[in-house]
Backbone as ProteinMPNN parsed JSONL, in Angstrom:
{"seq_chain_A": "MTTRATTNDNTGASQIHRAERQKSTETKSAYKTTEFIVYVLAVLGVLIASMIVDQSFGADPAWRYVTYLTVGYMISRGLAKAGSR", "coords_chain_A": {"N_chain_A": [[-102.002, 100.061, -120.799], [-98.984, 101.274, -121.949], [-96.933, 101.152, -124.856], [-93.544, 101.163, -125.639], [-91.276, 102.249, -128.126], [-88.095, 102.519, -129.444], [-86.221, 104.52, -131.65], [-83.551, 105.283, -133.824], [-82.433, 108.228, -135.285], [-80.831, 109.876, -138.114], [-78.993, 111.511, -136.862], [-78.138, 110.21, -134.689], [-79.486, 110.487, -132.369], [-81.723, 109.266, -129.971], [-85.113, 108.449, -130.124], [-88.199, 108.253, -128.426], [-91.156, 106.603, -128.988], [-94.454, 106.559, -128.111], [-97.089, 104.335, -127.981], [-100.425, 105.039, -128.056], [-103.0, 104.069, -125.837], [-105.842, 102.481, -126.964], [-109.09, 103.514, -126.479], [-111.658, 101.502, -125.45], [-115.024, 100.975, -126.151], [-117.168, 98.875, -125.453], [-119.784, 98.475, -124.647], [-122.975, 99.944, -125.265], [-124.385, 103.259, -124.959], [-126.688, 103.827, -122.296], [-129.309, 104.645, -123.025], [-129.491, 103.822, -125.645], [-129.886, 101.135, -125.838], [-131.693, 98.046, -126.328], [-132.692, 96.924, -124.057], [-133.281, 99.087, -122.433], [-135.391, 100.267, -123.816], [-137.296, 98.22, -123.619], [-137.548, 98.219, -120.846], [-138.683, 100.792, -120.366], [-141.114, 100.499, -121.758], [-142.239, 98.411, -120.271], [-142.535, 99.605, -117.742], [-144.343, 101.655, -118.397], [-146.475, 100.019, -119.183], [-147.141, 98.741, -116.759], [-147.931, 100.946, -115.191], [-150.065, 101.99, -116.718], [-151.776, 99.794, -116.654], [-152.343, 99.768, -113.942], [-153.854, 102.065, -113.731], [-156.076, 101.453, -115.295], [-157.187, 99.039, -114.24], [-158.198, 99.554, -111.475], [-159.356, 98.615, -109.093], [-158.406, 96.024, -108.194], [-155.732, 96.227, -108.631], [-153.921, 98.416, -107.529], [-152.23, 101.56, -106.821], [-150.104, 101.108, -105.033], [-149.12, 98.321, -105.396], [-148.412, 98.661, -108.081], [-146.318, 100.59, -108.119], [-144.501, 99.157, -106.651], [-143.916, 97.063, -108.423], [-142.771, 98.585, -110.45], [-140.505, 99.406, -109.116], [-139.229, 96.911, -108.809], [-138.756, 96.359, -111.517], [-136.975, 98.443, -112.069], [-134.772, 97.838, -110.43], [-134.059, 95.394, -111.584], [-133.355, 96.288, -114.145], [-131.142, 97.914, -113.531], [-129.362, 96.004, -112.541], [-129.012, 94.446, -114.852], [-127.72, 96.317, -116.526], [-125.427, 96.7, -115.034], [-124.244, 94.162, -115.243], [-123.779, 94.143, -117.984], [-121.917, 96.205, -118.242], [-119.899, 95.139, -116.701], [-118.76, 93.224, -118.267], [-117.239, 94.613, -120.063], [-114.227, 96.493, -120.774]], "CA_chain_A": [[-100.577, 99.841, -120.825], [-98.378, 101.9, -123.117], [-95.814, 100.429, -125.447], [-92.48, 102.078, -126.054], [-90.39, 101.808, -129.192], [-87.035, 103.505, -129.64], [-85.641, 104.555, -132.994], [-82.411, 106.188, -133.99], [-82.453, 108.954, -136.552], [-79.512, 110.026, -138.732], [-78.076, 112.246, -136.003], [-77.737, 109.348, -133.585], [-80.332, 110.725, -131.205], [-82.739, 108.233, -129.762], [-86.441, 108.988, -129.895], [-89.138, 107.289, -127.85], [-92.525, 106.736, -129.482], [-95.411, 105.875, -127.25], [-98.353, 103.952, -128.613], [-101.537, 105.393, -127.178], [-103.952, 103.001, -125.565], [-107.116, 102.768, -127.604], [-110.188, 103.41, -125.54], [-112.659, 100.576, -125.952], [-116.384, 101.133, -125.655], [-117.868, 97.676, -125.886], [-121.205, 98.603, -124.386], [-123.605, 101.157, -125.77], [-124.979, 104.134, -123.957], [-127.862, 103.173, -121.708], [-130.542, 104.962, -123.728], [-129.46, 103.244, -126.989], [-130.033, 99.692, -125.778], [-133.049, 97.509, -126.388], [-133.182, 96.654, -122.701], [-133.867, 100.325, -121.935], [-136.69, 100.42, -124.463], [-138.181, 97.242, -122.986], [-137.787, 98.704, -119.487], [-139.631, 101.91, -120.42], [-142.419, 99.955, -122.14], [-142.775, 97.632, -119.149], [-142.98, 100.56, -116.72], [-145.578, 102.265, -118.887], [-147.509, 98.998, -119.131], [-147.559, 98.56, -115.367], [-148.652, 102.142, -114.735], [-151.345, 102.064, -117.426], [-152.621, 98.722, -116.111], [-152.812, 100.152, -112.609], [-154.904, 103.072, -113.906], [-157.269, 100.827, -115.874], [-157.732, 98.054, -113.295], [-157.911, 100.249, -110.224], [-159.885, 97.951, -107.901], [-157.557, 94.946, -107.684], [-154.327, 96.509, -108.938], [-153.821, 99.831, -107.203], [-150.973, 102.281, -106.988], [-149.015, 100.515, -104.234], [-148.455, 97.224, -106.107], [-147.839, 99.14, -109.347], [-145.011, 101.202, -107.873], [-143.602, 98.085, -106.205], [-143.45, 96.397, -109.634], [-141.858, 99.515, -111.127], [-139.241, 99.311, -108.375], [-138.606, 95.64, -109.207], [-138.247, 96.541, -112.877], [-135.818, 99.334, -112.012], [-133.653, 97.075, -109.872], [-133.65, 94.438, -112.622], [-132.664, 97.025, -115.201], [-129.829, 98.332, -113.03], [-128.514, 94.801, -112.487], [-128.632, 94.061, -116.221], [-126.711, 97.271, -117.003], [-124.182, 96.411, -114.325], [-123.643, 92.977, -115.87], [-123.299, 94.529, -119.308], [-120.693, 96.999, -118.052], [-118.859, 94.302, -116.099], [-118.115, 92.463, -119.337], [-116.394, 95.474, -120.875], [-113.02, 96.98, -120.104]], "C_chain_A": [[-100.023, 100.47, -122.093], [-97.185, 101.08, -123.568], [-94.797, 101.446, -125.907], [-91.665, 101.436, -127.164], [-89.347, 102.895, -129.38], [-86.507, 103.392, -131.058], [-84.477, 105.524, -132.982], [-82.567, 106.91, -135.322], [-81.021, 109.131, -137.055], [-78.512, 110.737, -137.827], [-77.596, 111.398, -134.833], [-78.569, 109.538, -132.338], [-81.422, 109.655, -131.146], [-84.078, 108.906, -129.467], [-87.341, 107.88, -129.35], [-90.529, 107.604, -128.389], [-93.428, 105.93, -128.565], [-96.681, 105.582, -128.041], [-99.472, 104.243, -127.624], [-102.469, 104.21, -127.026], [-105.293, 103.384, -126.174], [-108.239, 102.524, -126.605], [-111.282, 102.546, -126.153], [-114.005, 100.864, -125.32], [-117.201, 99.964, -126.184], [-119.364, 97.812, -125.708], [-121.719, 99.93, -124.914], [-124.027, 102.048, -124.613], [-126.293, 103.53, -123.511], [-129.123, 103.437, -122.512], [-130.595, 104.383, -125.14], [-129.72, 101.74, -126.994], [-131.483, 99.267, -125.863], [-133.585, 97.223, -124.996], [-133.777, 97.916, -122.075], [-135.253, 100.542, -122.535], [-137.702, 99.461, -123.841], [-138.518, 97.676, -121.566], [-138.836, 99.815, -119.484], [-141.029, 101.412, -120.788], [-143.053, 99.16, -121.009], [-143.277, 98.547, -118.043], [-144.279, 101.226, -117.145], [-146.738, 101.271, -118.841], [-148.034, 98.778, -117.727], [-148.372, 99.752, -114.894], [-150.002, 102.303, -115.423], [-152.296, 100.991, -116.902], [-153.149, 99.089, -114.734], [-153.882, 101.236, -112.687], [-156.203, 102.436, -114.392], [-157.957, 99.904, -114.868], [-157.458, 98.576, -111.895], [-158.333, 99.462, -108.994], [-158.923, 96.907, -107.349], [-156.064, 95.213, -107.879], [-154.11, 98.001, -108.759], [-152.434, 100.398, -107.392], [-149.825, 101.628, -106.219], [-148.349, 99.324, -104.93], [-147.805, 97.684, -107.415], [-146.454, 99.735, -109.125], [-144.016, 100.188, -107.326], [-143.048, 97.345, -107.425], [-142.51, 97.292, -110.443], [-140.488, 99.491, -110.431], [-138.509, 98.027, -108.731], [-138.015, 95.744, -110.615], [-136.985, 97.403, -112.896], [-134.591, 98.611, -111.477], [-133.145, 96.062, -110.9], [-132.894, 95.108, -113.749], [-131.265, 97.446, -114.754], [-128.873, 97.148, -112.93], [-128.08, 94.391, -113.891], [-127.615, 95.019, -116.812], [-125.37, 97.04, -116.316], [-123.475, 95.197, -114.894], [-123.098, 93.291, -117.25], [-121.999, 95.319, -119.21], [-119.563, 96.167, -117.475], [-118.105, 93.504, -117.148], [-117.2, 93.296, -120.209], [-115.192, 95.945, -120.074], [-113.248, 98.329, -119.518]], "O_chain_A": [[-100.534, 100.226, -123.186], [-96.524, 100.411, -122.774], [-95.146, 102.47, -126.495], [-91.398, 100.234, -127.145], [-89.69, 104.074, -129.465], [-86.366, 102.293, -131.595], [-84.449, 106.475, -132.2], [-82.803, 106.285, -136.356], [-80.092, 108.581, -136.464], [-77.304, 110.582, -138.006], [-76.735, 111.831, -134.068], [-78.38, 108.826, -131.352], [-81.951, 109.219, -132.168], [-84.154, 109.825, -128.651], [-87.25, 106.724, -129.765], [-91.018, 108.727, -128.263], [-93.175, 104.757, -128.29], [-97.261, 106.462, -128.677], [-99.463, 103.752, -126.496], [-102.695, 103.45, -127.967], [-105.813, 104.472, -125.93], [-108.319, 101.469, -125.975], [-111.771, 102.83, -127.246], [-114.117, 100.982, -124.1], [-117.842, 100.058, -127.231], [-120.135, 97.318, -126.531], [-120.981, 100.912, -124.995], [-124.025, 101.641, -123.451], [-126.938, 102.803, -124.266], [-129.941, 102.531, -122.671], [-131.645, 104.443, -125.779], [-129.769, 101.133, -128.063], [-132.389, 100.026, -125.517], [-134.795, 97.273, -124.773], [-134.695, 97.816, -121.261], [-136.179, 100.953, -121.836], [-138.838, 99.848, -123.566], [-139.657, 97.516, -121.127], [-139.773, 99.782, -118.686], [-142.017, 101.849, -120.199], [-144.266, 99.224, -120.806], [-144.333, 98.294, -117.463], [-145.209, 101.349, -116.348], [-147.859, 101.644, -118.497], [-149.241, 98.643, -117.526], [-149.409, 99.573, -114.254], [-150.978, 102.706, -114.79], [-153.486, 101.249, -116.726], [-154.285, 98.755, -114.396], [-154.734, 101.322, -111.802], [-157.291, 102.82, -113.965], [-159.17, 99.985, -114.673], [-156.567, 98.075, -111.208], [-157.724, 99.623, -107.936], [-158.648, 96.904, -106.149], [-155.23, 94.488, -107.339], [-154.114, 98.758, -109.73], [-151.577, 99.796, -108.038], [-148.695, 101.599, -106.706], [-147.124, 99.306, -105.049], [-146.766, 97.155, -107.811], [-145.518, 99.42, -109.86], [-142.81, 100.343, -107.518], [-141.859, 97.03, -107.472], [-141.559, 96.803, -111.053], [-139.449, 99.549, -111.087], [-137.295, 98.046, -108.934], [-136.907, 95.271, -110.868], [-136.046, 97.129, -113.643], [-133.494, 98.76, -112.016], [-131.936, 95.896, -111.064], [-131.91, 94.568, -114.254], [-130.31, 97.343, -115.524], [-127.684, 97.293, -113.212], [-126.923, 94.03, -114.105], [-126.722, 94.582, -117.538], [-124.313, 97.167, -116.934], [-122.25, 95.19, -115.02], [-122.06, 92.759, -117.643], [-121.085, 95.118, -120.01], [-118.393, 96.451, -117.728], [-116.945, 93.147, -116.947], [-116.455, 92.746, -121.02], [-115.15, 95.81, -118.851], [-112.341, 98.9, -118.913]]}, "name": "protein", "num_of_chains": 1, "seq": "MTTRATTNDNTGASQIHRAERQKSTETKSAYKTTEFIVYVLAVLGVLIASMIVDQSFGADPAWRYVTYLTVGYMISRGLAKAGSR"}
């Protein structure tokens, strides 16, 4: 929303000054957040664990857990962005 203010100068002419709306960035960029760092570490942990413990924890469950982590991360970013203007 812009705000208008009118002033009169010495010549009697009216001037309109518009106050610019300040752009607010309440949330950080996605790669600067701690939740992104935790997400990347968790994904790496799941993938490394699936390589080490191959017999009972194979590739299919590992990628399913990575998918769960990704969905959780996207929801948390959506909630963070929802709180900002």
